[in-house]
N, C-alpha and C positions, 0 to 999 in steps of 0.2 A: 934316732936309733931305737928309742923305746916304741915308736910307732911300728917300725919294721919287726920288732920282737913280738908285737901283738898279732901280727899277721901270721896266718897259717903258712907253712912252707909251700904248699901247693898254690896259694894265692900270690906268692912272690912272682910266680911265672906270669900270672895275669898282670900284675903290676909292672913287670918288665916289658910285657907286650903292649901295654896301654899306649905308649907314645906311637908305636907303629900303627895301632888301630886308629888313633886320632888322625895320624897322617893319611891313612888309607881313606877315611871318610872325607877328609878335607881336600884331598887331591883328585878323587875319582868322582866324576859326575854320576856314574851308574850307582855307586854306593850311596851317594847323597839322595838320589831319587828313590832308591830302595828304602833307605831309612825314613824318608818323609812318608812313603807309602805305608810302611808297616806301623809307624807310630800314629798314623791317622792325622797328619798335618794337612788341613785344608788350605786352599789358596786364600791369601790375605788374612790368615788367622793370627799373624804376629801382632795385629792390633788388639787382640783380645788378651794377650799375655800380661800387659801392665795392670789391667783391672783385676785379673785373677790373682796376681802376685800381691797386689795391694790389699785385697780382701783377705788373702791367706795370712799375710803378715799381721794384719789387725786382729783376726780371730785367734791366731796362734799366740800372739802376745798376751791377749786376754786370758787364755788358758795358762800361759806361763806365769802370770801373776798368782794364780791359785796354786800351781805346782810348787813354785819356789817359796811361797808363804807357808805351805803345809809340810815342807820337807822336814825330815828328822833333824838334819843340820840346817837350821834356819838360815836362809840367804836373803836378807832384806834388800841388799843392793841389787841383786838380780831381779827381785820382785819389783823394786822401784823402776829399774830399767825397762822391764816388760810393760809396766804401767805407762811409762812415758811413750814407748813405741806404740802401744795400743791407742793412746790418745792422739798422737800425731798421725798415725795411719787412718784412724777414723775421721779426723779432721780433713785430711787430704782426700779421702774418698768422698766426703760430703761436699767439699768446695771445688773440686776439680772434676773434669769430665772423663777421667781415666776409666771409670767403671762402666760407663754407658755402652761402649762397643761390646764388652764382655756380656753385659746383661742382655743386650739385643740378641747376641748369638745364642745365649741360653734359651731365651723365649722362642727364637726361630727354630732351634733344633728340638724343642720340647713339644711342639704342636704337630698335628698331622699336616704334612705339606700338600695333601690332595684335597682336604676338606676345609682347612682353616683359611679364613679371610685375612689373617694377620701377615702371611708371607706372600711374596711375589711368586706366582705360579710359574713352574718351568725353569727356575733359576737355580743353579748349583754353583757354589754353596748357597744354602738358604739365606734369604734376606727378608727383613720386615718391610712392609709397605711404609710410605712416609707417615701416614696417620698412626699406624701401629707403633712405629719407632718413637714418635713424639709422645704417645701415650705411655710407652714403657719407660722412657726417660723421666717423665713426670712422676710416675709411681716409684721408680728407683730413687730419684732425688728425695722424695718424701721419706722413704724407708731409711736412706742413709742419714738424713738429719735426725730421725728418731733414734737410730743406732748411736749417733754421736751424743745425743742427749742422755740416753740410757747409760752409755759408757761413762760420761762425766759424773752422773749421779752415783753409779755403782762404785767408781774409783774413789769418789769423795766419801761414801759410806765406809769403804774398805780402809782408807787411810785414816779417817777420823776414829774409826773403831780400833785401829792398830795402836793408838795412844793409850787405850784403856786396857782392860783385861782381855787376854787372848780369846776368851770365849764370849766376848761381848756380842749382843744381838745385832748391833749395827754392823760390825765386821762380818758376821755370818750372812747378813742380808746382802751386803755388797758382794761377798764372795759367791753366794748363790746366784745373784743376778749376772755377774760376769761369766760364771760357768754355764748358765742356761743359754744366754744370748750367744756367746762366742762359740760354745760347743755346738749349738744348733747350726750356726752359720758355717762352721768348719765342716761339719758332717754334710751339709748341703752342697758346698762347692767341691768337696773332694769325692763324694760318693753318689750324689744324686744329680747335680747339674751337668748337662752335656758339656764336653770339652772339645770344641772344634779344632783346637791346636794340638791335641794329643788324644784323639778319640780311641785309637786302637789300644794304647797303653792304659787309658782309663778303663776300658772294657775289661781288659785282662786283670788288672789289679783289683777292680771292684768285684769282679766275679770270684776271684780267689779269696778275698777277705770275707765277702758275704757267705760263700760256701763254707769257709773255715769256721766262722762263728756259728752258723746253723748246724754244721756237723758236730761242733763241740757241744752245743745244747742237746742235740739228738743223742750223742754219745753219753752225756750225763743221764738222760732219760733211760737209755738202755741199762746203764749201770744201776740206776735207782730201782728199776724193775727187777733186775737180776738179784738184788739184795733183799727183796721182799721175803718175809718169813711165812712159813706154812701156817695155816689156821683152818679149823673146821668151818668157820664162818665163810671164809673165802671159797672153800669147796662148795658149800651149799649155795652161795650166791652165784657161782659160775654154773652150777647145775641148773638153777632156775633160769638164768639168762640163756643158756643153751636151749632149754625147753621152750622158752618164749620165742627165740629165733626160729626154731624148728616149726613151731605152730604158725608163725607169720609166713615162713616160706611155703608151708603147705597151703595156707589160705590163698596166697598169690598164685600158686601153681594149679589150684583147683577152681580158678575163676572160669566162667563160661567161655567156651571156645567160639571163635568167629569162623563162620562157614565161608569158603571162597570157591569160586568156580572159574575154570579156564575154558572158555568157549570160543569156537571159531576153527581156524586152520593154522598150521605152522608154516605156511608158504612164505609169509612176510614177517613183519615185526609184530611183537606182542605188546599190547598196551597195558601198563601198570599205573596205578594211581598212588599219590602221596599217602603215606600212612600204612601201606601194605607191609606186613611183617617181612623183615629181611630174609628170614629162612624160606619163605614162600617165593620171594623174588629169585633167590639163589637156586631153588629147586627148578623153577621154570627156565632160568637162563641156561643151566647146565643139563637140562633134560632129565632131572632126577625125579621122575614120576612115571607111573605105568604108561607104557607105549610111548615114552619120550624119545626124542631123536638123540643120536649119538653126538651130533655137532652142537655147538653153542647156539642158542636161540637169541636173535637180536631183540632188544627191548626198547620201548619208548615210554617215557614217563609223562603223565598228565596230572593236573591239579586235582581233579575229581572224576567221579563216574560219568557225569553228563559229557564232559570233554572227551573222555575215552570212547563213549558210545558214538559221539558225533564223528570222531576220527574213524571209528569202525564202519560207520555208514558211508563215509566218503572213500572207503577203501585205502585210507592212509596206513592202516594196520590190518592184519588179517585175523587177529585174535585178541582177546582181552582177558586179563586176570582181575576179576572184580568180586566184591562181596556177593554172595549168592542172591541176596534180595535185589541187587541191581543188575545181575547178569541177564543178557538177552535170552529170551526163550526160543527164538527162531534159529539159533545157531547150534551146531553139534557140540556136545559137551565133551571136552578132552580129559578133564580131571576135576574131581570134587574132593575137598578135604576140609578139615577143621583144625584150627591152630590157635594158640594163645597170642595175645597182642605182645609186641616187643617189650612194652613197659612192664606188663605182668611177668613175662618170662624172665627179663633181666632182674627184676626185684626178687622174684622167687629164687632164682639161681644164686644171686648174691647172698641172700639171707641163708640159704641152705649151706653154701660154702662157709660162711661165718659160723653157723651152728656146728658144722663138722670140725672146723679148726678149734673152736672153743671146747668142744667135747673131747677132742684129743688132748688138748692142753690140760683140761680138768682131770682126765684119766691118768695122764702122765704125772701130774702133780700129786694126785692121790697115791699113786704107787711109790713115788720117790720122796714123798713127804716134802714137797716143795710147792711154792705158790704157782698157780697156773701162769701168771704173767711173767714170772721168773723164767719158766721154760720157754715161753713165747719170745722173750728178749734174747735168750741164748740161741734159739732157732734163727731169729732175724740176723743176729751178728754172724753166725756161722754161714748162713746162706749168702749174705751180701759179700762176705770175704771170698766166697767161692765163685763169684761171677766176675768176669773181666770188666774193667772200668768202662771200656767203649760200649759194651753190651748194655750196661746200666744207663749210660747217657742216651743211647738210641732208644731203649725201651721206655724210659721216663719221658724223654723229649718227644717221641712220636706216637706210639700206640696208646700208652697210658694217658698222655695229655689229650689225645683225640677221644678216647673213651670217656674221660671226665667231661670233655666239652659236649659230647653227645648226650651223656646222662643228665647234664644240667641245661640242655637245650641252648647251648652257646653262652650261658651266663658266666661259666668259669672257663676262660680261654686265655691263660697267661701267655705273655710273649716268649719268644725262644730263649732269651737270656734268663728269664725266671725259671723256665724249664731246665735249662742247663745247670743253673745254680742249685736247684732242688736235687737234680741227679747227682751232682758232685757231692753235695752235703750228705745225701743218703748213703753213697758209696763210702765216704770217708768216716761217717759216724761209726761204722763197725770197727774200724781200726782205732779210732780215738777212744771208743768204749773199752777196748782191751787195754789201752794205755792207762785210762782212768782206773780201771779195775786193778791193774798191777800196782799202781801207786797207792791205792786205798788198802790193798792187801799187805803192803809193806809196812803199814803202821802197826805196831804191837797191839795185840788185843787188850793188854792191860790198860792202855790209855782209854779205850772205850769204857772199861769197867770203872776206871777212875772218874771219867766224866759223868757216868751215871750215878756214881756215889756222891758226886757234888750236886746232884739234882738237875743236871742238864737233860733236856729232852733230846729226841733224835735229831731234829733240825739244828739245835744249838750245838750238839756234839759234832755234827758234820761241818758246820760253818766255822766253829771256833777251834776245834781240835784236829779233825781228820783232814779236811781240805787244805788248810795252810801247810801242813807237813807233806801231804801228798803232792802238792803243787811243786815244792822244791825238788821232789824226786823226778817228776815227769816232765820238767822243762825241756831237757834235751830231746826226748822222743817227740814232744809236741812241736818243737822247732823243726825237726825232720819232716813231720807231716805238713807243716806250713810250706816248706820248700817244695815238697812233692805236689801239693795241691796247686801251687803256683805254676809248676811246669805242666801239670795235667789239664790246666785250663785250655791248652792247645787242642784237646779233644773236642771242645765245644764248637770248634769250627765245622764239625760234621753236621751241626744243626744250623749252619749258615750264620752263626754269630760272628760279627765282624771284629774279632779280636786280632792280636798280632799275627797269629798263624793264618787266619782267613784272609787278612789283607795281604800277607805275603803271597799266598796262592793266587789271589786276584792280580797282584802286580806282576808276578812271574808269567801268568797266562797272557797278560797284555803286552809285556815287554820282551818276552822270550829270552831274558838274560839267564844264563845257566847257573852262575854262582852268587852273584851279588845279593839277590833277595834272600837266599837261604843263609848265606854267611851273616847278613845283617840281622836276621831274626835270631840266629844262634848266638851271636855276640850279645844281643840285647837280653835274651833269656839268661845268659851267663851273668850279666850285670845285675839283673833282677834277683837271681838266686843268691849271688854274693851279698847283695844288700840285705836280703832276708837272713842269710847266715850271720852277717855282722850284727843284726838286731838280736838274733837268738844268743849270740856270744855275749852281747852286752847284758842281756837279762840273766844269763848264767853267772856272769861275774858279779852282778848285783846281789844275787842270792848265794854266791860263793858255792856253787854246785861242786866244783872240782876239788875244793879244799875244805869241805865241811867234815 
């Protein structure tokens, strides 16, 4: 009865419907196939589950030793139980072969299937070759025995130190070793290693958690910038930076122009070479030059001027857009112009925009007696909150990521999942910043003055006085944002990220089932959000938010 009393009344409906939902998935083949598809369960992946569970239990038990030993109400029995589970699980992982299939799946799904020699080409799901599998098993066996040895030593240090003073160096060394090893292992298998038995769920949850953490950090940055105080030194510094950016922009924009000539006739294709400014290519393609045609001009790209001239001599093309020094003299000239290189133009425009933005921030800060970065943070938060989430995901994931790739010449080319996480984090950072700001503003100013009178600096005041109290206030809205970002990860499917929603769409397109895929996805999202809501409620009860 106490468990039912803890449930929210609306969740009682879900609890009552749970037997029907279980029966529906157990009795309907369509719903079973839909669930397997949206969860990302690959064929034969049940062999990977025991190894994953064994490692998860071992790592979680190692963390449990630290948690229960450091709890306010010390629970030595639970700590000893976690230590025993950790030791037994580590021994089982090292002496049995349960982890080998899971480790092979992790390696197979982590490498490039088209270029790697470790996987069998053209086989789905991915499989390691015989030699690669033997190599992986050998390395994994060595790592597991090392983990067992480290666990034994760390637990021995922890237990021996427990008989002495609680702050004994030996005990702290064992605790630190347990936390480092088991924490790294738990983070790896939960958030980094591929999960062939639940790839869709793993993608959704990992994207939500990563975006939430990054959004919280960005939100704290916006709040920190928003609370910067005005000073004449800041004004002078930003004036100097603005002037330097303006000078740098002028230097790039005043670089020598490159002369280009369009020679030949427009009866056929026009040859262009690599490195030609994009503005010139666009002007020729759409006839945006004197006496240009109204119709679009077909183009053909060549590596260099010699190749373009050779094609022109063979009549493969009828005209060529070349640097004036390489243009043929025996053909009629259709257009001559001078332009900046794309690199100089992009650098100059970027620096000019930065100079204008910093100049406006400096001017606004001087008028309102605020720090320029404070005004910039306020502008970012207000702007992001005014743009729909889907637009931000599309903008960051497609044109912005493409522009960064072009600017870095392909060096910076993050995968679609990283782009989606960055977009979600940027979008939610504005909302989290407002939550953080409201929580900080709720703290009486007298506590700030008291902290300063005690000799605490700004960082100590924030860490020891402001943030602990503000955190108790903002737990409910932070929990709401966690639930919202968990649901909004479905928008990442627009970037072809194979989360629950994308897998649902793929399965529905292949199976033509009208309701089963959508119902399965909806039910699973409800279960995820209910789990997140229960987690938030647990944290609220721990800090006694409702009865403080």
